[in-house]
C-alpha positions as CSV (number, residue, x, y, z in Angstrom):
1,X,73.1,105.7,42.8
2,X,75.6,106.6,45.4
3,X,74.6,106.1,48.9
4,X,75.4,109.0,51.4
5,X,77.5,107.5,54.0
6,X,75.9,108.2,57.3
7,X,77.3,107.6,60.8
8,X,74.5,107.0,63.1
9,X,76.2,108.3,66.5
10,X,74.9,106.4,69.4
11,X,75.1,105.9,73.1
12,X,77.3,108.7,74.8
13,X,78.7,109.2,78.0
14,X,75.9,110.2,80.2
15,X,73.2,108.5,82.3
16,X,70.9,108.3,79.6
17,X,73.4,106.0,77.4
18,X,71.0,103.3,77.1
19,X,68.0,105.4,76.0
20,X,69.9,106.9,73.3
21,X,71.1,103.2,72.2
22,X,67.5,102.6,71.8
23,X,66.8,105.7,69.9
24,X,69.4,104.8,67.2
25,X,68.2,101.0,66.7
26,X,65.0,102.3,66.0
27,X,66.0,105.1,63.5
28,X,68.4,102.6,62.0
29,X,65.4,100.5,61.2
30,X,63.5,103.6,60.0
31,X,66.0,104.9,57.4
32,X,65.8,103.7,53.5
33,X,69.1,101.4,52.9
34,X,68.5,102.1,49.4
35,X,69.5,106.1,50.1
36,X,71.7,105.7,52.9
37,X,74.8,103.5,53.8
38,X,74.6,103.6,57.7
39,X,77.2,102.7,60.2
40,X,76.2,102.5,64.0
41,X,79.0,104.2,65.6
42,X,78.8,103.6,69.4
43,X,80.5,106.7,71.3
44,X,81.7,105.5,74.9
45,X,84.5,107.8,76.3
46,X,87.5,108.2,74.0
47,X,86.2,105.0,72.2
48,X,84.3,105.5,68.7
49,X,83.5,101.8,67.8
50,X,81.7,100.3,64.8
51,X,80.9,96.5,63.6
52,X,82.4,96.0,60.0
53,X,80.7,93.4,57.2
54,X,83.3,91.1,58.8
55,X,81.5,91.3,62.1
56,X,84.8,93.0,63.6
57,X,84.8,95.6,66.0
58,X,86.8,98.5,64.8
59,X,87.5,101.9,65.9
60,X,86.5,105.0,63.8
61,X,89.6,107.4,62.9
62,X,89.1,110.2,64.5
63,X,91.7,112.1,62.8
64,X,89.7,112.4,59.1
65,X,86.3,110.7,60.7
66,X,86.8,107.6,58.5
67,X,86.4,104.2,58.5
68,X,87.1,100.8,56.8
69,X,84.6,99.5,54.1
70,X,85.8,96.3,52.0
71,X,89.1,96.8,52.8
72,X,89.4,100.5,52.0
73,X,89.2,103.1,54.2
74,X,86.5,105.7,53.5
75,X,85.2,109.1,55.0
76,X,82.3,109.2,56.4
77,X,79.4,112.0,54.5
78,X,77.5,113.3,57.4
79,X,76.7,112.1,61.2
80,X,73.2,111.9,62.3
81,X,73.5,112.4,66.2
82,X,71.4,110.4,68.5
83,X,73.4,110.9,71.6
84,X,71.3,112.0,74.9
85,X,73.6,114.2,77.2
86,X,77.3,114.3,76.4
87,X,78.6,114.5,73.9
88,X,75.7,114.7,71.6
89,X,73.4,117.4,73.2
90,X,76.2,119.7,75.1
91,X,77.7,121.0,71.7
92,X,81.0,119.1,72.0
93,X,80.3,116.3,69.2
94,X,79.1,119.5,66.9
95,X,82.3,121.3,67.7
96,X,84.2,118.0,66.2
97,X,82.0,117.7,63.4
98,X,82.2,121.6,62.4
99,X,86.2,120.9,62.4
100,X,85.9,118.0,60.2
101,X,83.5,119.9,57.7
102,X,80.8,117.1,58.2
103,X,77.2,118.2,58.2
104,X,75.0,116.9,60.9
105,X,71.6,116.5,61.9
106,X,71.1,118.0,65.1
107,X,71.2,122.0,66.5
108,X,74.4,123.9,66.0
109,X,77.5,123.7,68.7
110,X,76.3,127.3,69.9
111,X,72.8,126.1,69.9
112,X,73.4,123.1,71.8
113,X,75.5,124.5,74.5
114,X,72.8,127.0,75.0
115,X,69.7,124.5,75.0
116,X,71.9,121.9,77.1
117,X,72.4,124.5,79.9
118,X,69.0,124.9,81.7
119,X,70.0,128.1,83.3
120,X,71.2,129.7,79.8
121,X,68.2,128.4,78.2
122,X,66.1,130.3,80.5
123,X,68.2,133.5,80.1
124,X,67.8,133.3,76.5
125,X,64.4,132.8,76.3
126,X,63.4,135.5,79.0
127,X,60.5,137.6,77.4
128,X,59.6,134.9,74.6
129,X,58.1,132.4,76.9
130,X,56.8,132.3,80.5
131,X,59.4,131.0,82.9
132,X,59.4,129.4,86.5
133,X,61.2,131.5,89.2
134,X,64.4,129.8,90.4
135,X,67.2,129.7,92.5
136,X,70.8,129.0,91.1
137,X,73.4,127.2,92.9
138,X,77.2,126.0,92.0
139,X,78.7,123.2,94.1
140,X,80.5,124.2,97.1
141,X,78.3,127.6,97.7
142,X,76.3,127.6,100.7
143,X,72.5,128.1,100.8
144,X,69.7,129.1,102.8
145,X,66.9,126.5,102.5
146,X,64.3,128.0,104.5
147,X,64.8,131.2,102.7
148,X,64.6,129.8,99.4
149,X,61.4,128.1,100.6
150,X,60.1,131.4,101.5
151,X,60.8,132.6,98.3
152,X,59.8,130.0,95.8
153,X,57.2,128.1,98.2
154,X,56.5,124.3,98.5
155,X,56.6,122.1,96.7
156,X,59.5,123.2,94.6
157,X,62.1,121.2,92.1
158,X,65.4,120.5,92.6
159,X,67.5,119.7,89.2
160,X,70.6,119.4,87.6
161,X,71.4,122.3,85.5
162,X,72.9,120.0,82.9
163,X,71.1,116.7,82.5
164,X,68.3,114.8,80.8
165,X,65.6,112.4,81.0
166,X,65.0,113.7,84.8
167,X,68.1,112.1,86.4
168,X,68.9,113.9,89.5
169,X,65.2,115.6,89.7
170,X,63.7,115.7,92.9
171,X,60.2,117.2,93.9
172,X,60.8,118.9,97.2
173,X,57.5,118.8,99.2
174,X,58.6,119.6,103.0
175,X,61.8,121.6,104.4
176,X,63.7,118.5,105.8
177,X,63.9,116.6,102.2
178,X,65.7,119.8,100.5
179,X,69.3,119.1,101.4
180,X,69.1,115.4,100.1
181,X,67.5,116.6,97.0
182,X,70.6,119.2,96.3
183,X,73.1,116.3,97.1
184,X,71.3,113.9,94.4
185,X,71.3,116.8,91.7
186,X,74.7,117.4,92.2
187,X,75.5,113.7,91.4
188,X,74.7,114.8,87.8
189,X,76.0,118.1,87.3
190,X,78.1,120.9,89.1
191,X,75.4,123.4,88.8
192,X,72.1,122.9,89.9
193,X,68.5,124.9,90.2
194,X,65.8,125.0,92.7
195,X,62.8,126.0,90.8
196,X,59.0,126.8,92.0
197,X,56.6,124.3,91.3
198,X,54.0,125.2,88.5
199,X,51.0,123.3,88.9
200,X,49.3,122.2,86.1
201,X,49.0,119.9,82.9
202,X,52.2,118.5,81.1
203,X,52.9,119.1,77.2
204,X,55.4,118.0,74.9
205,X,55.9,119.9,71.9
206,X,57.6,118.6,68.9
207,X,58.8,121.0,66.0
208,X,61.0,121.4,63.5
209,X,61.8,124.1,60.8
210,X,63.5,122.4,57.5
211,X,63.3,123.6,53.8
212,X,62.1,127.1,55.7
213,X,58.9,125.0,56.1
214,X,57.2,125.0,59.9
215,X,56.5,121.9,61.4
216,X,54.3,121.6,64.6
217,X,53.8,118.4,65.7
218,X,50.5,117.2,67.5
219,X,50.8,117.9,70.9
220,X,51.3,115.4,73.6
221,X,49.7,115.7,76.7
222,X,51.6,113.6,79.4
223,X,50.1,112.3,82.4
224,X,52.4,110.5,84.7
225,X,51.6,107.9,87.2
226,X,54.2,108.9,89.7
227,X,54.5,112.2,91.1
228,X,56.0,113.8,88.1
229,X,57.2,112.7,85.1
230,X,60.5,111.3,86.1
231,X,62.8,108.4,84.6
232,X,60.7,105.9,85.7
233,X,57.3,107.6,84.2
234,X,59.1,108.3,80.9
235,X,60.9,104.7,80.1
236,X,58.6,102.1,82.0
237,X,55.5,100.7,80.1
238,X,52.4,101.7,81.9
239,X,53.4,104.4,84.1
240,X,52.3,107.4,82.2
241,X,49.5,107.9,79.6
242,X,50.7,110.2,76.4
243,X,47.7,111.4,74.9
244,X,47.9,112.6,71.2
245,X,46.6,114.9,70.2
246,X,45.9,116.3,73.8
247,X,42.5,117.7,74.5
248,X,43.2,121.3,74.9
249,X,41.3,124.2,73.5
250,X,42.4,126.2,70.5
251,X,43.8,129.1,72.4
252,X,46.0,126.9,74.4
253,X,47.1,125.4,71.7
254,X,47.9,128.6,69.8
255,X,49.7,129.6,72.7
256,X,51.6,126.5,73.3
257,X,52.7,126.8,69.0
258,X,53.9,130.2,69.5
259,X,56.1,129.3,72.4
260,X,57.3,126.6,70.6
261,X,58.4,128.4,67.6
262,X,59.8,131.4,70.0
263,X,62.1,128.8,72.1
264,X,63.2,127.2,68.6
265,X,64.1,130.3,66.9
266,X,65.3,132.1,70.0
267,X,67.7,129.1,70.8
268,X,68.7,128.7,66.9
269,X,67.6,125.6,66.9
270,X,67.8,122.9,63.7
271,X,66.6,119.6,63.1
272,X,63.6,117.9,65.4
273,X,63.5,119.6,68.7
274,X,60.6,118.9,71.7
275,X,59.9,121.8,73.9
276,X,58.1,120.8,77.2
277,X,55.6,123.0,79.1
278,X,53.2,122.8,82.0
279,X,49.8,124.7,81.4
280,X,48.1,126.0,84.6
281,X,44.3,125.6,85.3
282,X,43.9,129.3,83.9
283,X,45.5,128.1,80.4
284,X,48.8,129.8,80.9
285,X,52.0,127.7,79.6
286,X,55.0,127.7,81.6
287,X,58.4,126.4,79.8
288,X,59.9,123.7,81.2
289,X,63.1,122.6,79.0
290,X,64.2,121.9,75.6
291,X,65.2,118.8,74.0
292,X,67.8,119.2,71.6
293,X,67.8,115.7,70.3
294,X,64.5,114.4,71.7
295,X,64.1,110.2,72.0
296,X,63.3,108.4,69.5
297,X,62.8,105.1,71.2
298,X,59.7,103.0,70.6
299,X,58.1,104.7,73.6
300,X,59.2,108.1,72.9
301,X,57.1,111.0,72.5
302,X,58.3,112.6,69.2
303,X,57.7,109.3,66.9
304,X,54.1,109.0,68.2
305,X,53.4,112.8,67.0
306,X,54.9,112.2,63.7
307,X,52.7,108.8,63.3
308,X,49.7,111.1,64.3
309,X,50.3,113.5,61.5
310,X,51.0,111.0,59.2
311,X,54.8,111.2,58.8
312,X,57.0,108.0,59.1
313,X,60.7,108.4,60.9
314,X,61.8,107.5,57.9
315,X,60.4,110.6,55.9
316,X,60.9,112.8,58.9
317,X,64.6,112.2,58.9
318,X,64.9,112.1,54.8
319,X,63.6,115.9,55.5
320,X,66.1,116.4,58.3
321,X,69.1,115.0,56.4
322,X,68.3,116.7,53.2
323,X,67.9,120.2,55.1
324,X,71.2,120.1,57.4
325,X,73.2,118.7,54.6
326,X,73.2,122.5,53.5
327,X,74.5,123.6,56.2
């Protein structure tokens, strides 16, 4: 049996690099080595490297997406992308793979460009899901903090337009905190959003459509022990409670599922995705963001949801690989 030669793309160039490496390690352990010949490719700037059978670190030949096996050069058949941030979630890697005619596990280049840019995502989903109001700023633009607060109220969130894992995100509770929050957000992105704070319960909704079948994962309620679900709460054991399935009414569950599918289809996603919402006390969900390559580390939400519905990570990616190879 000829095994599918998979490049497990890991690492990346953003603040989420270490989380991406952890996700890749978990998926590497979950995939069936009888089906797949898996090579972990560490993407770090212009270096795309892997370790060969002799333990020698080698570079992937980006001219044809090839590598060396037993003294012979072979071309990868498939790319399984587990890079959070750039270049895995922003469409850059997908564009290269499209040119190489290599199928891959994530959203397309176009979909990735849309979903990585928070403002573009909101404009794409306007009318499909409930959205918080925002003010959009580019680096170097002036702004009137007091006027923004009069419009959006307090507290509010300041966040980079293109970043993940809550890097550069601040919850602002007073007008004198706004300037520092804006400066911090600009360390992660050249564009930022100042967004009204929707108060309620945070929900993470895993979803994928493969083989024409819709998979809506059990919904997770995220209860952060910090002021919001920031980087520490996401990745430090004991800093958040993640309740799967969430204790919500059938009506709220149905609306979350509807909006999750609307976001997935509206942004033309493929593979497995996580869509996050805030549900108000009145039971009205508001869209927060769409993660086109959600975390797959031991503490991540989607693996817990998959286990809850009786699916291993290996089985999940078998479905994704089979479906996306047809692309």
